N, C-alpha and C positions, 0 to 999 in steps of 0.2 A: 503494499499499500504506500509505502514511504517513497519507493522508486517511482510509483506512478504520480505521486503529488509532485516529486521533484521535477519529473518530465513535464507535467502541466505547468509549474511554475516557470521551468526554462523557456517553454513555448511562449508563455505570456510575456516573460522578459524580452524574449527574441522579437516578438511582434512590436512592442513598445520601443525597442531599439530601432527597429526598422521604421517605425511610424516617426520617430524623433530625427531619423536621418533624412527623411523625404524633404525635397526642396520646399522651402518655406512659401515659395510664391505659386506652388501647384495647386491649382483651384480643386474643389471637390466636384465630383461628376454633376451633382445637382445644383450646383451655383449657377446663378443667372444675374443678368444686369439688364437695366433697361436704357436703350440709345434712342435719343429723339433727334431727328435730323430734318432741317428744313428743305423741302424740295425746291430745286433751283433749275436754271438752264441746263445744268449738267444731267439731272435726273430727267428733264425733257427729252435730251438726246438719249440716255441709256437708262431706262426706267428699273432696270434690276440692280442699279449700281449698289445701293445701300444693302438690298437682301442679299446680294453676292458677298459683300464685306462681312455681313453678320454671318453667313454660312461659313466662309473662309475662316473667320475667327473661331468660331465654335469647333470646327475640325481641327485646328491647331492647339486649342486649349481646354476644350471640354465645357467652356463657360457659355450657357445659352444666352441668345441675345433676344430679349423683347424689343421689337423695332417699332418706334412710332415716327411716320414720316407724313409731313403735310406742308403745304405752301404757306399756309397761316399757322406755323408751328406754335406761335406765341398763344394764340387763342385756345389751341388744344392742349396744352401743358399748364398754361396759366392757372386755370381752375384746381387743378390737382396739387399744384404747388402751393397754393393758398390753403388747401387742406394738408399740408406738410408732406405731401407725397412728392418726391423729386426723382427726375430722371438721373441715371448715374453718369451718364456722358451726354452732352449737348453739342450738337454741331449747329451753330447759329451765329454768323459773323456780325461785327459791327455794322452800322449804318442802316439798319433796319427802321421803318417808321416808328414800331413799338418800343425800340431801344431797349430791348430786355437785356441783351448783353451788356450795353453800357450801365444799366441800373444795377445789375449784379457786381459790376467792376466798382460802381460807386459806393455801394454797400460792403464791400470787401466780402462778398459771399461766394468767392469762387476759390476752390481748392488749389494750394501750392502743389505744382506738378514737377518741379525742379528736378526731383529725383527720376522722372521718367527719362531724362536725358541720358542718364548712367545705366538704365534697364536695358536688357539685350531685347531685341525685336523677337517676338514669339515666333519660333521657327528657324531663327536665324542666329548666327554667332555674333553679329555686330550690334554695338549698342545703338540707341537712337541718335545720340550726338554724332556718331561716326557716319550716319546716313544722312543727317541734314545738311542742306547747302549753307554756307556761311552767311552769318548776318540776319538769320530769320528769327533768333530768339534773343536778338539784342536791340528790339525796338519797343516803343510804349505800347505797340499793339499786343505784345505777349507779355511784357515785363511792365505793367501800369503803374507801379508804385515806386520805381527807382531804388528798389531794396535788393537788387542783385538776384531775384528769384523770378522764376517763370510760372505764369498762372494760365496762359491760354496757349494751345497747341497751334502752331502754324500750319494752315492747310491750303491747297490749292492757289499756287501763285498764278498771277496774270499780269503781264504788261498793260497798262492802261494808257489811252491816248484818244486821239480823234481818228475816227473811221470815216471812210468816204468810198465813193464809187470811182475806182481808178479808171474804170471804162470810159466814164463821162469825161474826165480829165483828158484821156487820150483824144477823144472825139473832139473835145473844144480847144485842144491844144494848150490847156492851162497847166501851169506850174503849180506843185504843191508848196503853200507858203512857207517859208523857213523864218520869217519875222512878222511881228504884229502888224507892222505897216503894210507888208505884201497881203497880210489876210484880209485887212480893210480893203485894200485895193480890188482883191479877188471878190470880196462881198458886194462891192458896188458893180463890178462887172457881171457877176451872177444875177443881181438883183435886176438888172436892165433886161434879163431873159427870163425873169419870173421866178428865180430860184434862190431861196433864202439861204444865207450863209450857214445857219446853225439851228440845231434843235438839240434836245436832250432827253433821255428816257424819263427820269424823275430827277427832282432835286437832289436824291440820294447820291446820284452820280457825279455831283459836284465836289464830294470828298476827294477823289483822285485828283480831278481837275484842280482843285485849288491846292493841294498839296504840291503838284507840279508846277502851278504857278507861282507859289510862295519861292520855289527853288530858282525858278526862272528869273525873278525879279532881284533876289537877294542872296541866292546860294545857300547852301546848307546851315550857314550860321544863322541868316534870317529866318529861315525855316525852323530852327530849333527855337528861337526867341518866340516867334510868333506862336507856336504850338504849346509854349509853355506860358503865354499870356503875359510876357514881360511888360512891365508897367511903361506906357507910352509908345508901345510898338506900333499901335495903329496910328498914330500920328507922325510916322516916319515917311520919307518919300518914296521908300519901297511899298509901304501899305497903300499909298495913294495910287501907285501904279496897278496893285491889284485891283483895288476898288474901281478905278477908271476902266481897266479892260474888262471886268466882268459887266460894269454898267453899260459900256458900249457894245459888248457883245449881246447884251439884252435887246438892243434896237436892232441887231441883224438876226434875230431869232424868229423862226415862223410862229405867228401870233397864236396857231392852233395848240402849240406845246403844252402850255399850262393846263388846259382842260383834259388833256390826256396823260399827264405826269403823275400817274398813280400806279399802284401794283397790278391793277386790272388791264389798264389800257396802255402801258408804257411801250409796248411793242409797235403801237401805232405810230408813236414818235420815230422809233427806230425805222419804221417802214417809209418815213418821210425821205430817208436817204435813199432806200432802194428803189424809190419811184422819182428820184431827181426832184423833190420838193425842198430839199434842204442839202447843203453840200456835206456839213460835218456833224457827227454826235460823238460825245465822249462816251465811252464805255471800256470793257476789258476784252481780251482775247476769246472770250466765250461767245461773243455776239455772232459769229457766224454759225455756230450750233444753234443757238437760239433762234436764229432767223432762217434756217436752213430749208424750210418748206414754204417760206413767205414769197410771194410774187414780187417780181422786179423788173426794172427796165431792161430792154434789150442791151446785150452787151455789158451788163453789170458785172463789175470785178471788185472784190474786197480790197481796199487799200487802207493802211494805217500809218498814221504819222505822230511824233511826239509834238508837244506844245511849242509853238514857235518862240524864238528868242527874241529879245528887246532889240537887238540890232544885229546887223549882218556878223556872222562870225561868233556870235554870243552863245552860251549854253542853251541847250534845249533839254527838256525833261520829259521823260516817261514814269509815272509812278508805278512801282511794282506793288500792286495790291494782292494781299493774301487773306484767306479768311481764316476763321478760327473755330476750334473745338474746345471744350471746357468742361470741367467736372464742378457741379455745384459743391459748395462745402458742406450742404445738408444731405448729400448723397449717402445711402446706405452701404454701398458696395464700393468704397473708393480705391481698394487695392486692386479688384479686378477691372474696374473702371480704367486704372492707370494701364494695365495690360492691354485694353482695347486702344487707348491712346497710342501706346508704343506699337501695336499691329499696324496702325494706319501708316506707318513708314516702311513696311515690309515690301520685298519685291512683288509679292502677290497683290497686294492691295494696291501698288502704283499701277500694275497692269489693269486692274478691274476699274480704277478711276479714270485711266486714260480711255476706256471704252465710252466715257460720257464726256469726254474732253477735257477732264479735270486733271491738272498737273500738279502732283505734291513737290514739294521743296525738297526733293530729294537727289543727291548727286547722281548725275546721269540719267535722270527720269526722261528729259526731254530727247534723248538720243533715239528713242524707239517711235518717235511721232513720224507718221508717214504723210499725213495730210499736209499738202504743199502750202495750204493757205495758213494753217496754224503755224507751220514753220517760219513763214513770211512774218507773221505776228512776232513771234518769239526772238526773231532776229533784230528787233528794233535796236536793242543795245549794240549791236554790232555795226550799226549804221549812223553812228554818232551821238546817239541819245544817251543822256546820263540817267541812272535810275535813282529814283527819290523813294525813300521807305519811312515808315514811321506814321505817326499821327498825333492828332491833340492829346495832351496829357489829361489823365483821369482827374476828376475833382468830386467832392462829396455832394450828395443830395442836398439841394437847398430849395426850400419853398419858393416857387415863381421862377426859378431859374432853369431855362430849357436845355435840352441837350445841344450838342455841338451842331447837329444837323438843323435843329430848329432855330438856331441862333445864326448861324452862318451860311447855310445852304436853302432852306426852305422859302426864305424871303426873295430868292430869284424869282419864283413864279410871279410874285408882286412886281418885280422890277420889270418883268416882260409885259404883263398886262396892265401896268400903270396904277397898281392898287397901293403901291408904296414907293416913297421917293428914295433916291440914293442916299441923301442926307440922313434920313429916318433909319435907314438900314445900318450905315456906318455908326451913327449915335448908339442904336441898339447893341451893336458888335462891342462897342467901347465899353457900354454899361455892364453888358454880361461878361466881358472878358475880365474886368476888374473883380468881379464876384468870383469868377472861375479860379483866378490867381489866389484869392483869398482862401479858398477852400480846396487846394490842391491836396490830393491824396497823399 
């Protein structure tokens, strides 16, 4: 009997020893996480993008993914979060009208994911930090508190700029403007033929436009000061140039634009370029996939250019936009959620995302792109344009103080339709900027 008890005890100890030696990050088979992803132009292009990612992650880790996907994601997950039920991972970039990501950042309700950079990508030998292209976790869009920590994971990078019908330019013998003076001259020439110079999908698209313009007029130093609300920054000559250019551009904008500048009708504004009713529209390199089935003028060809320089030979900028995924601090399965974030940089995930035209900021990801149009867009930095990265610094929630979009971008609709004056817009920016500076995170 003693021998039997000894054998049983030895077996129990052996099992405990094996259990203790099991990898700490290996999930249990019944582990599950909830991933909430906003539907975008990428999922319009490849509808199974996120289901495929979820399935691949499950196969690698054994962690089941409950996927929530919707174009109006904020409306879907908002009520449950008010009831204290949070997704474990949220793919929702900055710049949305509801500003949910911005709100979580302001309230410091996003989990620190700095340690994800040192995690190995599930199914691979490389760490996340070894896969990421340089600079993507060195901006206020991922490290919003200037504390040396990363809170938002960079996703889906796209050069942003001005998109146009290259076929029309060839037909008319027009040169793509490289300075703002050339831009205004082209606007007058096009207007004589009934074509407006400019349109925009929604005012949300003025984020990348504004960031590029700040760099054009004053370089990275001015950009840094402006996006951190330095006292007196909006009274400088550089700021005046920014305001003057946007105000003048509003007078060259197709007047139907503001009425269609919403999340339901924004493609109608993009359609203006496809039908030669406007020359330029600000967007990112996803636009061709988003409009792939849209009717277009005969001979239409996609073209893309950086923002014009102030003068000949001056610097031109194309903002490198990237989106974000993050983990709510209140998530119930943060460790498993971090594994999911790490998996988003796997070779397998990169291939799945590419099916939707979404390019992860992973070294070598663009090499496998076969679409010549997409390759043209991504070569903008090889053709003289400088890359602008970063964004406005995060500030605390203050009653009556709007989001960056509400302060800097949304009033453009009013500039175009005449419901707000340039002076009022500038006055509001100065007042809001003072509050933003006083309440920096």
